[in-house]
Structure formats: C-alpha cells, structure tokens
ChimeraX commands (.cxc) that place a marker at each C-alpha (Angstrom):
marker #1 position -11.68,12.06,-17.28 radius 0.5
marker #1 position -9.26,11.20,-14.31 radius 0.5
marker #1 position -9.93,7.84,-12.23 radius 0.5
marker #1 position -10.37,8.10,-8.53 radius 0.5
marker #1 position -8.11,5.64,-6.91 radius 0.5
marker #1 position -8.85,4.61,-3.44 radius 0.5
marker #1 position -5.85,3.13,-2.10 radius 0.5
marker #1 position -6.07,1.14,1.02 radius 0.5
marker #1 position -3.22,-0.69,3.02 radius 0.5
marker #1 position -4.37,-4.00,4.31 radius 0.5
marker #1 position -5.35,-4.62,7.81 radius 0.5
marker #1 position -3.13,-5.37,10.76 radius 0.5
marker #1 position -1.31,-8.88,10.66 radius 0.5
marker #1 position 0.44,-11.03,12.65 radius 0.5
marker #1 position 3.72,-10.11,11.07 radius 0.5
marker #1 position 2.94,-6.27,12.03 radius 0.5
marker #1 position 2.54,-7.35,15.43 radius 0.5
marker #1 position 5.62,-9.03,15.66 radius 0.5
marker #1 position 7.51,-6.22,13.86 radius 0.5
marker #1 position 8.74,-8.71,11.25 radius 0.5
marker #1 position 9.35,-7.97,7.42 radius 0.5
marker #1 position 6.73,-9.88,5.52 radius 0.5
marker #1 position 7.03,-8.93,1.82 radius 0.5
marker #1 position 5.68,-11.80,-0.33 radius 0.5
marker #1 position 5.44,-14.01,3.15 radius 0.5
marker #1 position 1.62,-14.60,3.41 radius 0.5
marker #1 position 0.96,-13.49,6.89 radius 0.5
marker #1 position -2.75,-13.45,7.95 radius 0.5
marker #1 position -4.54,-10.75,9.73 radius 0.5
marker #1 position -4.65,-10.41,13.23 radius 0.5
marker #1 position -7.96,-10.25,15.05 radius 0.5
marker #1 position -7.55,-6.54,15.31 radius 0.5
marker #1 position -6.79,-6.53,11.50 radius 0.5
marker #1 position -10.01,-8.30,10.44 radius 0.5
marker #1 position -11.97,-5.74,12.86 radius 0.5
marker #1 position -10.22,-2.91,11.14 radius 0.5
marker #1 position -11.38,-4.54,7.57 radius 0.5
marker #1 position -14.87,-4.29,9.04 radius 0.5
marker #1 position -14.90,-0.95,10.11 radius 0.5
marker #1 position -12.82,0.08,6.79 radius 0.5
marker #1 position -15.56,-1.50,4.47 radius 0.5
marker #1 position -18.80,0.13,6.41 radius 0.5
marker #1 position -16.83,3.50,5.81 radius 0.5
marker #1 position -16.05,2.95,1.88 radius 0.5
marker #1 position -19.82,1.71,1.53 radius 0.5
marker #1 position -20.78,4.88,3.28 radius 0.5
marker #1 position -18.67,7.19,1.46 radius 0.5
marker #1 position -17.98,5.92,-2.06 radius 0.5
marker #1 position -19.71,4.31,-4.99 radius 0.5
marker #1 position -17.10,2.07,-6.20 radius 0.5
marker #1 position -17.06,0.81,-9.69 radius 0.5
marker #1 position -14.30,-1.81,-9.43 radius 0.5
marker #1 position -12.07,-3.23,-6.71 radius 0.5
marker #1 position -8.76,-4.64,-7.14 radius 0.5
marker #1 position -6.34,-6.30,-4.50 radius 0.5
marker #1 position -3.03,-8.03,-4.25 radius 0.5
marker #1 position -3.52,-11.58,-4.12 radius 0.5
marker #1 position -1.80,-11.90,-0.61 radius 0.5
marker #1 position -4.16,-12.92,1.98 radius 0.5
marker #1 position -3.98,-9.99,4.17 radius 0.5
marker #1 position -4.76,-7.94,1.33 radius 0.5
marker #1 position -7.10,-10.50,-0.07 radius 0.5
marker #1 position -8.96,-10.64,3.03 radius 0.5
marker #1 position -9.42,-7.07,3.33 radius 0.5
marker #1 position -10.71,-6.79,0.30 radius 0.5
marker #1 position -13.01,-9.64,0.48 radius 0.5
marker #1 position -14.44,-7.87,3.46 radius 0.5
marker #1 position -14.93,-4.52,1.33 radius 0.5
marker #1 position -16.48,-6.54,-1.60 radius 0.5
marker #1 position -19.08,-8.02,0.70 radius 0.5
marker #1 position -20.28,-4.61,1.78 radius 0.5
marker #1 position -20.36,-2.95,-1.60 radius 0.5
marker #1 position -21.48,-5.81,-3.83 radius 0.5
marker #1 position -18.05,-6.19,-5.81 radius 0.5
marker #1 position -15.74,-9.33,-6.70 radius 0.5
marker #1 position -12.02,-8.07,-5.85 radius 0.5
marker #1 position -10.14,-8.30,-9.04 radius 0.5
marker #1 position -6.34,-9.82,-8.06 radius 0.5
marker #1 position -3.21,-8.75,-9.43 radius 0.5
marker #1 position 0.23,-10.09,-8.77 radius 0.5
marker #1 position 1.54,-6.78,-9.59 radius 0.5
marker #1 position 0.30,-5.45,-6.59 radius 0.5
marker #1 position 2.04,-7.45,-4.18 radius 0.5
marker #1 position 4.60,-6.07,-1.77 radius 0.5
marker #1 position 8.50,-5.87,-2.35 radius 0.5
marker #1 position 10.03,-9.34,-2.16 radius 0.5
marker #1 position 12.34,-9.17,0.74 radius 0.5
marker #1 position 13.78,-12.53,-0.25 radius 0.5
marker #1 position 16.27,-13.91,2.44 radius 0.5
marker #1 position 15.34,-11.46,4.77 radius 0.5
marker #1 position 11.40,-12.05,5.25 radius 0.5
marker #1 position 10.16,-13.22,8.66 radius 0.5
marker #1 position 13.15,-11.16,10.25 radius 0.5
marker #1 position 13.06,-7.94,12.34 radius 0.5
marker #1 position 14.85,-4.88,10.86 radius 0.5
marker #1 position 17.12,-5.29,13.90 radius 0.5
marker #1 position 17.82,-8.88,13.21 radius 0.5
marker #1 position 18.49,-8.01,9.72 radius 0.5
marker #1 position 21.22,-5.31,10.67 radius 0.5
marker #1 position 22.82,-7.78,13.07 radius 0.5
marker #1 position 22.93,-10.92,10.82 radius 0.5
marker #1 position 23.64,-9.18,7.64 radius 0.5
marker #1 position 25.45,-5.94,8.37 radius 0.5
marker #1 position 26.85,-5.57,4.77 radius 0.5
marker #1 position 23.52,-6.11,3.14 radius 0.5
marker #1 position 21.86,-3.68,5.84 radius 0.5
marker #1 position 24.50,-0.90,4.78 radius 0.5
marker #1 position 24.05,-1.30,1.22 radius 0.5
marker #1 position 20.07,-1.20,1.73 radius 0.5
marker #1 position 20.48,2.49,3.23 radius 0.5
marker #1 position 21.42,3.80,-0.10 radius 0.5
marker #1 position 18.03,4.61,-1.01 radius 0.5
marker #1 position 19.02,6.35,-4.44 radius 0.5
marker #1 position 20.13,3.11,-5.43 radius 0.5
marker #1 position 17.29,1.37,-7.47 radius 0.5
marker #1 position 19.45,-1.61,-8.60 radius 0.5
marker #1 position 19.54,-3.03,-5.02 radius 0.5
marker #1 position 17.96,-6.18,-4.10 radius 0.5
marker #1 position 17.49,-8.19,-0.90 radius 0.5
marker #1 position 19.29,-11.54,-1.33 radius 0.5
marker #1 position 16.74,-13.67,-3.42 radius 0.5
marker #1 position 14.30,-10.85,-3.72 radius 0.5
marker #1 position 13.44,-8.29,-6.22 radius 0.5
marker #1 position 15.34,-5.11,-6.97 radius 0.5
marker #1 position 13.70,-1.58,-5.75 radius 0.5
marker #1 position 13.62,-0.46,-9.46 radius 0.5
marker #1 position 11.65,-3.36,-10.71 radius 0.5
marker #1 position 9.29,-3.13,-7.58 radius 0.5
marker #1 position 8.49,0.55,-8.24 radius 0.5
marker #1 position 8.15,0.15,-12.04 radius 0.5
marker #1 position 5.51,-2.77,-11.31 radius 0.5
marker #1 position 3.47,-0.62,-9.03 radius 0.5
marker #1 position 3.98,2.40,-11.29 radius 0.5
marker #1 position 2.61,0.36,-14.18 radius 0.5
marker #1 position -0.02,-1.46,-12.36 radius 0.5
marker #1 position -2.02,1.60,-11.20 radius 0.5
marker #1 position -1.45,3.18,-14.80 radius 0.5
marker #1 position -3.34,0.34,-16.17 radius 0.5
marker #1 position -5.88,0.07,-13.41 radius 0.5
marker #1 position -6.56,3.88,-13.86 radius 0.5
marker #1 position -6.66,3.48,-17.64 radius 0.5
marker #1 position -9.46,0.80,-17.49 radius 0.5
marker #1 position -11.82,3.20,-15.62 radius 0.5
marker #1 position -11.68,6.32,-16.87 radius 0.5
marker #1 position -14.04,8.80,-14.49 radius 0.5
marker #1 position -14.96,5.92,-12.14 radius 0.5
marker #1 position -13.79,5.13,-8.46 radius 0.5
marker #1 position -11.80,2.18,-7.87 radius 0.5
marker #1 position -10.57,0.70,-4.64 radius 0.5
marker #1 position -7.26,-1.01,-4.66 radius 0.5
marker #1 position -6.11,-2.87,-1.57 radius 0.5
marker #1 position -2.32,-3.42,-1.02 radius 0.5
marker #1 position 0.83,-2.94,0.99 radius 0.5
marker #1 position 2.37,-0.29,2.78 radius 0.5
marker #1 position 5.32,-0.09,0.43 radius 0.5
marker #1 position 2.98,-0.11,-2.74 radius 0.5
marker #1 position 0.97,2.87,-1.13 radius 0.5
marker #1 position 3.94,4.70,0.00 radius 0.5
marker #1 position 6.15,4.29,-3.00 radius 0.5
marker #1 position 3.26,5.43,-5.49 radius 0.5
marker #1 position 2.79,8.44,-3.20 radius 0.5
marker #1 position 6.16,9.26,-2.92 radius 0.5
marker #1 position 6.80,9.02,-6.76 radius 0.5
marker #1 position 3.75,11.17,-7.33 radius 0.5
marker #1 position 4.44,13.98,-5.06 radius 0.5
marker #1 position 8.31,14.12,-4.99 radius 0.5
marker #1 position 9.20,12.06,-8.32 radius 0.5
marker #1 position 11.29,9.70,-5.72 radius 0.5
marker #1 position 9.71,6.40,-4.81 radius 0.5
marker #1 position 12.42,5.29,-2.74 radius 0.5
marker #1 position 11.13,7.81,-0.16 radius 0.5
marker #1 position 8.23,5.39,0.56 radius 0.5
marker #1 position 8.94,5.40,4.46 radius 0.5
marker #1 position 7.86,9.17,4.31 radius 0.5
marker #1 position 4.57,8.21,3.26 radius 0.5
marker #1 position 4.13,5.04,5.26 radius 0.5
marker #1 position 0.14,4.65,5.65 radius 0.5
marker #1 position -1.28,2.93,8.60 radius 0.5
marker #1 position -3.11,-0.33,8.34 radius 0.5
marker #1 position -6.76,-0.16,6.76 radius 0.5
marker #1 position -5.88,3.55,5.94 radius 0.5
marker #1 position -7.63,5.55,3.01 radius 0.5
marker #1 position -5.41,7.42,0.47 radius 0.5
marker #1 position -7.14,9.12,-2.27 radius 0.5
marker #1 position -5.45,9.79,-5.92 radius 0.5
marker #1 position -7.06,11.15,-9.21 radius 0.5
marker #1 position -5.01,9.75,-11.94 radius 0.5
marker #1 position -5.46,10.49,-15.87 radius 0.5
marker #1 position -3.86,12.27,-18.70 radius 0.5
marker #1 position -0.38,11.45,-17.55 radius 0.5
marker #1 position -1.01,12.98,-14.30 radius 0.5
marker #1 position -1.30,12.14,-10.59 radius 0.5
marker #1 position -2.90,14.29,-7.84 radius 0.5
marker #1 position -2.81,12.83,-4.19 radius 0.5
marker #1 position -5.89,14.38,-2.67 radius 0.5
marker #1 position -6.06,12.70,0.64 radius 0.5
marker #1 position -3.21,10.41,2.23 radius 0.5
marker #1 position -3.55,8.09,5.48 radius 0.5
marker #1 position -7.01,8.86,6.37 radius 0.5
marker #1 position -7.55,6.69,9.42 radius 0.5
marker #1 position -10.01,8.92,11.24 radius 0.5
marker #1 position -12.60,6.26,10.87 radius 0.5
marker #1 position -10.88,3.55,12.68 radius 0.5
marker #1 position -11.13,3.27,16.68 radius 0.5
marker #1 position -8.09,5.25,18.22 radius 0.5
marker #1 position -6.71,6.30,15.14 radius 0.5
marker #1 position -5.26,9.47,16.14 radius 0.5
marker #1 position -5.24,12.77,14.12 radius 0.5
marker #1 position -5.66,12.56,10.58 radius 0.5
marker #1 position -2.92,13.02,8.31 radius 0.5
marker #1 position -4.34,15.02,5.14 radius 0.5
marker #1 position -2.56,16.90,2.45 radius 0.5
marker #1 position -2.96,20.17,1.71 radius 0.5
marker #1 position -2.92,20.60,-1.98 radius 0.5
marker #1 position 0.42,18.51,-2.99 radius 0.5
marker #1 position 2.91,19.42,-0.18 radius 0.5
marker #1 position 3.34,16.83,2.37 radius 0.5
marker #1 position 4.09,17.77,5.93 radius 0.5
marker #1 position 7.21,15.95,6.76 radius 0.5
marker #1 position 7.18,13.60,9.72 radius 0.5
marker link #1:1,2 radius 0.2
marker link #1:2,3 radius 0.2
marker link #1:3,4 radius 0.2
marker link #1:4,5 radius 0.2
marker link #1:5,6 radius 0.2
marker link #1:6,7 radius 0.2
marker link #1:7,8 radius 0.2
marker link #1:8,9 radius 0.2
marker link #1:9,10 radius 0.2
marker link #1:10,11 radius 0.2
marker link #1:11,12 radius 0.2
marker link #1:12,13 radius 0.2
marker link #1:13,14 radius 0.2
marker link #1:14,15 radius 0.2
marker link #1:15,16 radius 0.2
marker link #1:16,17 radius 0.2
marker link #1:17,18 radius 0.2
marker link #1:18,19 radius 0.2
marker link #1:19,20 radius 0.2
marker link #1:20,21 radius 0.2
marker link #1:21,22 radius 0.2
marker link #1:22,23 radius 0.2
marker link #1:23,24 radius 0.2
marker link #1:24,25 radius 0.2
marker link #1:25,26 radius 0.2
marker link #1:26,27 radius 0.2
marker link #1:27,28 radius 0.2
marker link #1:28,29 radius 0.2
marker link #1:29,30 radius 0.2
marker link #1:30,31 radius 0.2
marker link #1:31,32 radius 0.2
marker link #1:32,33 radius 0.2
marker link #1:33,34 radius 0.2
marker link #1:34,35 radius 0.2
marker link #1:35,36 radius 0.2
marker link #1:36,37 radius 0.2
marker link #1:37,38 radius 0.2
marker link #1:38,39 radius 0.2
marker link #1:39,40 radius 0.2
marker link #1:40,41 radius 0.2
marker link #1:41,42 radius 0.2
marker link #1:42,43 radius 0.2
marker link #1:43,44 radius 0.2
marker link #1:44,45 radius 0.2
marker link #1:45,46 radius 0.2
marker link #1:46,47 radius 0.2
marker link #1:47,48 radius 0.2
marker link #1:48,49 radius 0.2
marker link #1:49,50 radius 0.2
marker link #1:50,51 radius 0.2
marker link #1:51,52 radius 0.2
marker link #1:52,53 radius 0.2
marker link #1:53,54 radius 0.2
marker link #1:54,55 radius 0.2
marker link #1:55,56 radius 0.2
marker link #1:56,57 radius 0.2
marker link #1:57,58 radius 0.2
marker link #1:58,59 radius 0.2
marker link #1:59,60 radius 0.2
marker link #1:60,61 radius 0.2
marker link #1:61,62 radius 0.2
marker link #1:62,63 radius 0.2
marker link #1:63,64 radius 0.2
marker link #1:64,65 radius 0.2
marker link #1:65,66 radius 0.2
marker link #1:66,67 radius 0.2
marker link #1:67,68 radius 0.2
marker link #1:68,69 radius 0.2
marker link #1:69,70 radius 0.2
marker link #1:70,71 radius 0.2
marker link #1:71,72 radius 0.2
marker link #1:72,73 radius 0.2
marker link #1:73,74 radius 0.2
marker link #1:74,75 radius 0.2
marker link #1:75,76 radius 0.2
marker link #1:76,77 radius 0.2
marker link #1:77,78 radius 0.2
marker link #1:78,79 radius 0.2
marker link #1:79,80 radius 0.2
marker link #1:80,81 radius 0.2
marker link #1:81,82 radius 0.2
marker link #1:82,83 radius 0.2
marker link #1:83,84 radius 0.2
marker link #1:84,85 radius 0.2
marker link #1:85,86 radius 0.2
marker link #1:86,87 radius 0.2
marker link #1:87,88 radius 0.2
marker link #1:88,89 radius 0.2
marker link #1:89,90 radius 0.2
marker link #1:90,91 radius 0.2
marker link #1:91,92 radius 0.2
marker link #1:92,93 radius 0.2
marker link #1:93,94 radius 0.2
marker link #1:94,95 radius 0.2
marker link #1:95,96 radius 0.2
marker link #1:96,97 radius 0.2
marker link #1:97,98 radius 0.2
marker link #1:98,99 radius 0.2
marker link #1:99,100 radius 0.2
marker link #1:100,101 radius 0.2
marker link #1:101,102 radius 0.2
marker link #1:102,103 radius 0.2
marker link #1:103,104 radius 0.2
marker link #1:104,105 radius 0.2
marker link #1:105,106 radius 0.2
marker link #1:106,107 radius 0.2
marker link #1:107,108 radius 0.2
marker link #1:108,109 radius 0.2
marker link #1:109,110 radius 0.2
marker link #1:110,111 radius 0.2
marker link #1:111,112 radius 0.2
marker link #1:112,113 radius 0.2
marker link #1:113,114 radius 0.2
marker link #1:114,115 radius 0.2
marker link #1:115,116 radius 0.2
marker link #1:116,117 radius 0.2
marker link #1:117,118 radius 0.2
marker link #1:118,119 radius 0.2
marker link #1:119,120 radius 0.2
marker link #1:120,121 radius 0.2
marker link #1:121,122 radius 0.2
marker link #1:122,123 radius 0.2
marker link #1:123,124 radius 0.2
marker link #1:124,125 radius 0.2
marker link #1:125,126 radius 0.2
marker link #1:126,127 radius 0.2
marker link #1:127,128 radius 0.2
marker link #1:128,129 radius 0.2
marker link #1:129,130 radius 0.2
marker link #1:130,131 radius 0.2
marker link #1:131,132 radius 0.2
marker link #1:132,133 radius 0.2
marker link #1:133,134 radius 0.2
marker link #1:134,135 radius 0.2
marker link #1:135,136 radius 0.2
marker link #1:136,137 radius 0.2
marker link #1:137,138 radius 0.2
marker link #1:138,139 radius 0.2
marker link #1:139,140 radius 0.2
marker link #1:140,141 radius 0.2
marker link #1:141,142 radius 0.2
marker link #1:142,143 radius 0.2
marker link #1:143,144 radius 0.2
marker link #1:144,145 radius 0.2
marker link #1:145,146 radius 0.2
marker link #1:146,147 radius 0.2
marker link #1:147,148 radius 0.2
marker link #1:148,149 radius 0.2
marker link #1:149,150 radius 0.2
marker link #1:150,151 radius 0.2
marker link #1:151,152 radius 0.2
marker link #1:152,153 radius 0.2
marker link #1:153,154 radius 0.2
marker link #1:154,155 radius 0.2
marker link #1:155,156 radius 0.2
marker link #1:156,157 radius 0.2
marker link #1:157,158 radius 0.2
marker link #1:158,159 radius 0.2
marker link #1:159,160 radius 0.2
marker link #1:160,161 radius 0.2
marker link #1:161,162 radius 0.2
marker link #1:162,163 radius 0.2
marker link #1:163,164 radius 0.2
marker link #1:164,165 radius 0.2
marker link #1:165,166 radius 0.2
marker link #1:166,167 radius 0.2
marker link #1:167,168 radius 0.2
marker link #1:168,169 radius 0.2
marker link #1:169,170 radius 0.2
marker link #1:170,171 radius 0.2
marker link #1:171,172 radius 0.2
marker link #1:172,173 radius 0.2
marker link #1:173,174 radius 0.2
marker link #1:174,175 radius 0.2
marker link #1:175,176 radius 0.2
marker link #1:176,177 radius 0.2
marker link #1:177,178 radius 0.2
marker link #1:178,179 radius 0.2
marker link #1:179,180 radius 0.2
marker link #1:180,181 radius 0.2
marker link #1:181,182 radius 0.2
marker link #1:182,183 radius 0.2
marker link #1:183,184 radius 0.2
marker link #1:184,185 radius 0.2
marker link #1:185,186 radius 0.2
marker link #1:186,187 radius 0.2
marker link #1:187,188 radius 0.2
marker link #1:188,189 radius 0.2
marker link #1:189,190 radius 0.2
marker link #1:190,191 radius 0.2
marker link #1:191,192 radius 0.2
marker link #1:192,193 radius 0.2
marker link #1:193,194 radius 0.2
marker link #1:194,195 radius 0.2
marker link #1:195,196 radius 0.2
marker link #1:196,197 radius 0.2
marker link #1:197,198 radius 0.2
marker link #1:198,199 radius 0.2
marker link #1:199,200 radius 0.2
marker link #1:200,201 radius 0.2
marker link #1:201,202 radius 0.2
marker link #1:202,203 radius 0.2
marker link #1:203,204 radius 0.2
marker link #1:204,205 radius 0.2
marker link #1:205,206 radius 0.2
marker link #1:206,207 radius 0.2
marker link #1:207,208 radius 0.2
marker link #1:208,209 radius 0.2
marker link #1:209,210 radius 0.2
marker link #1:210,211 radius 0.2
marker link #1:211,212 radius 0.2
marker link #1:212,213 radius 0.2
marker link #1:213,214 radius 0.2
marker link #1:214,215 radius 0.2
marker link #1:215,216 radius 0.2
marker link #1:216,217 radius 0.2
marker link #1:217,218 radius 0.2
marker link #1:218,219 radius 0.2
marker link #1:219,220 radius 0.2
view
C-alpha cells in the first residue's frame, strides 16, 4: 500500500526575510516563522493521524518539526539527506550579489539541464536530486500504508515534486512551496502521485490555495 507523505517546508527564516541564500547555513526561524509553525502544527494535528515525523537537522526545519511533534506526540527523526542543496561559497549572499560578484558562475547556473553543475565549494545538482529522491523513497518504504510528515526545505520539496510530475527535478523553482505549506504525496510500488501542492490556506493572509487537479500543474 502507498505511503502518504506530508511534505512540509520550514517556517520563515531570517535569511528568507533578507533574501539571502541559506542552503546548509543554519539560519533560524523569524518570529513570523515560529508563529507559522504553531499554526501548521495545529492544522496537521486536526487533519491527520501521523505515524512518524522526519526532518532535516538544520534548525529552521528542526524547530518546525519539533513544534509539530509537541502537538502530535511524536519525536522527529532527523536525516542529513533531507537538507537543502549546499550552495558552498554562495551562501549568505542574495541572488543579485551572486550575479554581480560571480558572473561566470551565475551564467553557468542558468543551464538548468546541467546536473553536474555545483556552486563553488558546494554539491552538484545531480547529487542533491539523487539524495532527495533516495531519502523519500526510503522513508516511504519504511512506512507502507501510513501517514508520515517530512519537514525540509524549498529545494527538497520543489525538486521532488518537479521530478514526480515532469521527470525534471531541475524545474524546482516552478514548484517552490511557501513557508510552512503542506504538499501531499502518495508514494509506493515505484509510483509517486502528487495530490496536493503548496496548501497554505490555513496560514494567516496566505492567499489562495494552489492545488493540483490530478497530476497537471498550473504554470505560474
């Protein structure tokens, strides 16, 4: 039987507010991010019976997961392979700063189909996509016919959904989930079905839902 994966992006961070790349930088939640995590936890406790809770160990995900765990009575299981992409020397910069200071690197980064590309001092895109795919496959396989929450990052959720829907994880920005949003996936028997993407309707001033009809995304 398939596993229901509830994929959650962490709450808003100080780096999110500043528009800076975080990656493996351990940026903390902002005050708004902590409040988002509390609302999210209440929503999940009301809507789902969770059998397990996994999280990236980076504090923005860890704090979000621990807030959920207190509500639902689960201890988060931390996995390094749920971390965001490692941006290496480009971390703590804005995209505009990267483009201005490292134009050659920025130009190379725009070739999304090049999975061998790695930010200087970071990891390759291909390695990132593969570890995310493998991590979620392993989690799903360990919990057949159960509902599992997985707290991670925008690149993790986005690349996994892009891979599931289009077979192109490099299109992750097309599926960039909001902070503390919920994406639901049914995974099992070698198949992945995205049933809900980027639901943030339960958050204050979240705007309209972005829900998928079947498996056909609405371009933005």
